[in-house]
Each structure stands twice: as structure tokens, then as C-alpha cells.
N, C-alpha and C positions, 0 to 999 in steps of 0.2 A: 757700695762700690767707691763712692767719693771718699768715705772715711778711710778705706784701705789704701787708696791712692795717696791720700794726704800722709798717712803713716809712713809709707815708703819714701816719699819725698823728704820728710823731715828727719829721717834717721840715716846714719851712715852705714847702710847695709851693703856688704860686698855684693857686686853684680846687681845692684838695685835697678840699673837700667833695663836689664832683661826682665826682672820681675815686673817693673812698671809697664813695660811693653805688653807683657802677657795680660796684666790687669786692664790696660786700655783696650786691648783686642777683645777681651771678654765683655767689657762694658759696651763696645760697639755692637757686638752680637745681641746683647740684651736690649739695647736701645732700638735696634733694627726691627724688633717685634717678630723676629723669625721664629717660626715653630721649630721645636727641636725634635720633630718626629723623624728627621733625617739622621739623628744619632741613635744607634741601636747597639744592644748587647744581647747576645743569644737570640737575635732576630726580634727583640722587643724594644719599643721606643723608650728612651730614657732622657733625662734632663741633663743640662750642662753641668749642674752640680754633681750629678751621679758620675758623669764622665770624669770629673776631677778626682773623686774618691776611687774610681776604678783605676785611673792612671796611677794613683799613689800605690795601689796594690799590684801594679804591673800587669793588669788584665787587659786583653785586647778590646778595642772599641771600634765597631764598623761604622763608617760615615759614608752614606750613599750620595750625598751632595757636597759641593764646595770642598772637594778633597784637598785642594792646595791650601785653602784657608785652614782646614783642620790640621794639616801637616804643620803649618806655621804655628798654630796654637799649641800643638803637642810639643814642638821643639822649644818654644818659649817657656812653656810651663815646666818642662823637664829641666831646662837650664836654670830657670828662676828658682825652682824648688831646691835643686842641688846646691846652688850658690848660697841661698838663704841658710841652708842647714850647715854650711861650712864655717859659719862665724863662731867665735868662742866668746866666753863670758868670764869675768873676773869679779869675785865678791870679796871685799876686804873689810875686816873689823879692826879697830884701833883702841887700845887701852893705855892708860898711864901706868906708872910703876906701882900704884895702889890698886890696880885692877879695875879702875873706873873707866867708863867709856870716854873717848877723847874726840871731841868735835873739832871741826875746822882743819882737819888733815887734808892736804892736797895730794892726790895720787895721779900720776900721768904715765902713760905708756909711750915711750919714744921709740919709733921703729928703727931697726938696725939700718934699713935703707930709707933715706929721706923721702917723704911723700912728695910726689911731683904734682899732684892735683889735690891740694888740701881743700876741705870743705869751706864754703863761704861762712864767715864768722857773723853770728848774730850780735848786735850791740848789747853791751852789758850795762848795768846800773849800780852805782854806789850812792845810796841815799844818805841824807843827814837828818836825823830825827832825835829830839831830846838831847842835843849836844853830843851825839854819838854818830859814828859812821854805821850804816846798816846796809848789808850785813858786815860782820867783822872781817870776814875773809871771802874773797871770790877768786875764781880761776878763769882765765880766758886764753884763747888761742892767740898766737902772735898775729899782729895786724888787726886787732879788734878795737873798735871804738867803745869807750866807756863814758857814760853820762854821769854827771855829778849834780843831781837836783838837790836843792836845799829846802827841806820841808819844815824847817824851823821858822819862827817869826823874828829871828835875829840873823845877822849876816855872819858868814864864815869865810875863811881865807884858806883854801885847800892847797897843799903843796907836797912835794916829795923831792928829796935829794938823792934818791937811790940811783945807782949807775944804770939800771935797766930803763929808768924813765925819770928825768928831771923836769919838773913843770910846776907852775903855780896858777891858781885861779883866784885872783884878787877879790877882795870883799864883795860878796854878792848874796842874793837870796832868790828863792824861786828857781826857775829853770833858765836863767839868763846866761849861764856859763856854757861855753862851747865844749862839745865832747872832746876827749883826749884820745889820741891814737897810741896804743901800746904796741910798738913794733920790734921790741927786743925781748928775748926770753930772760926770766929772772924774777926775783922778789922785789916788789915795789912797796915801800912803807909810806903810808899816808899820814899826814898830820894837819892840824889847823893852827895857824899863826896866832889866833885869838884864844883858843881853848886848848891848852896843853893836854887835857885828859882825852881828847879825841885821837883815836889811833885805829888804823885798819891796814889790811894787807891785800895786795893784788898780786897773784902769781901768774906770770905769763909763760906759756909752755908751747913748744914746737910740736904739737900733736893734736889730733882730733879726738883722742881718747883720754879724758881726764874727768875728775869729779872731786867734790869736797865732802868730807864725812859729815853726817848729820849728828844731832844731839846724842844719838845712841852709838856714835862712833862707827857707823857703817856707811859704805858706799858701794856702788856697782858700776862696772864698765862693761857695756854690752856691745854685741855685734862687731867684735874685733876680728879682723882678717887673720888667718893663721900666719905665724912667722916668729922671728926673734925680736924681742923688745928689751929695752931698759926700763924697769919700773922705778920711777923717781918719786920719792915720798918727802914732803916738806910740811913743816908746821912752824908757826911764828915763835914757839917757845922751845923748839928742838935744836936749834943751832944749824949745823951743816946738813944739807939734804942727804937722805939715805937712798942709795942706788943699788939695784940688784938686777941680774939678768933673768929674763923670763921667756919661756917658750909657750906660745899659744897654739894649741892643736885644734883641728877642725871639729866643731861640735862640742868642745870641752867646756866644762863649768868648774873653774878652780876657785877654791875658798881658802882664805888664810887669815889668821888672827895675829896682829903685830903689836908688840909692846914698844912704845917710844919712851925711853928713859935714859938719863934724867932730863927733866923739863925745867926750863928757867922759870922764875916767878912771872906771873902775868903783870905787865906794867900798869894795867888798868886798876889793879888791886893795891898798888903802892900809894900810901897816903901822901898828900901834898907836903912838900918839904918845909914850907913856911906858913905862918898864920895868914899872910897876905894871899898866898895861893889857895889856902883853905877857904878864905872869905870869898874869893872869886868863884870857887867851885860851888859853894852854897848858893850864891846868887845867880849862878848859871850865866855868868858874863864871859 
């Protein structure tokens, strides 16, 4: 029961409040130690679990005690199950023009009607290891705090000149730097004033429904309320964002393979311009 309750709390499921109420009520019955001989089907005692399955099949269940409690449970269960089933799902795959999977693609669904009660944002982490930002790309919701720990044994100086967020964290190591609040949507390019080869991207979106493609070029957006959305697709090497209108239907599972081309060269693969830069790169300074 605790695991199910935790799952509902940590996912943006439509009508999750009704589902959570039903789960809490069921848990209270279980904890009360009540015998379920008061629940019957065809005049035979049944368990609460059986009641759930009979309810799904639309079969009547006779409850000889606690009728008002049973009515509340049935109502919450019916509302919760119907609301849960109404969510849609979007599965996307991304390839480059050579047909190879494309990682680090950010996809976000922007509602046609702005969300009035956005989900609380969990703080994100952009680490620094082996003179690189890790991961290379992250996506966060607007008004999210991002921590920048330095796991290297040398100091870094993190900065960004991007319009969506201008900031700098002067020379530091460990976890001494204060987290940064990303409060405007857009692409934020990160660099290090000491190590030019360090490069990363933070994409800030006005939505609770977003993800970053994995090394196989795949991502999933789940538990999406039905409605009209703008699908916004971004990648560090693709240039301008790709946008398209999308309708999510109740209970739908939509799949699409998208080719992003042409792609710009990866700046991390460009050799240092001078011998001095090459020397600093070899020494990791």
C-alpha cells in the first residue's frame, strides 16, 4: 500500500488526488483489522481485493455493514480508475541523417492553455567530472534550482551568457557553490572560464511533460492529460527548435520516429586551434 501511495504522489497523474484518497481509504480499512465477511457477492463472503476486481467488471457487490463507507469507497475507486485511464502517452525516437540514434534531444509538451497549478520542481544536478559537465544535456521546468557540484580535484569557474540565464560561479571545488534558479524558459549554454573544452546545455521549459532522449535516441512522456499541445523539440546541434501541434487523446499511446537533419558539428570534437590550447588540454589544466 505504501509503495502504491508513493507512486501516485511522485507522478503527475490526472485526478491523482481522487486515486490517492481511494488508496488511503483502502489502507485504513486494511489497518483497522476489519473482517471482510461483511462484503459479499452472490451471498458469499469475499475479500476487498475481490471487490476491486468485481468493480472493474461492473458486477454488483452487496455490503451489509458500513454502507456509507462502502459508497464512498466505490465512488472514489470509480473516479480514480476512470481518471487514471484517461491519461495519454507519447513515445518518441530520434535519428540523425545517417540513421543513427540521436541522444540528448529534449522534447517538451507545452499545453495550449497555461498550467495554473504546475508541479513542484525537484532540484536538478549538473556535475563536473574529468573536466567535463555531466550530463551533457539536462532539461528542467521553469523555476527549478540546479546544483553545480565540482567532483574534480581542481577548481572550475562555471558561467553562462545565455539570455535565459546569465550567471557565474567563480573558482570553486566540491559543493561550495550556491544552487542557481532557472526562472525563464530557453536554452542555457554552460562553459568554464578555465577549461574551454567544457560545454553543456540546460533547457528550461514551461511544462511538466518533458524528457531527454537516451543513447538509443528514445524517450517517453507519460500520464499526459488529454488536450491540445505544442510539441517542442530541441538539440544542441540542430539550430532552431522544431515545433508542431499535437493532440493527446484519452488512453492513447502515440509513437513517432523523427529525423533531425542537418546537424552542426559537435564543438567538443573540434581540435584545439593552437599548440598552447592543445598543451593545456593534454595537461587537464
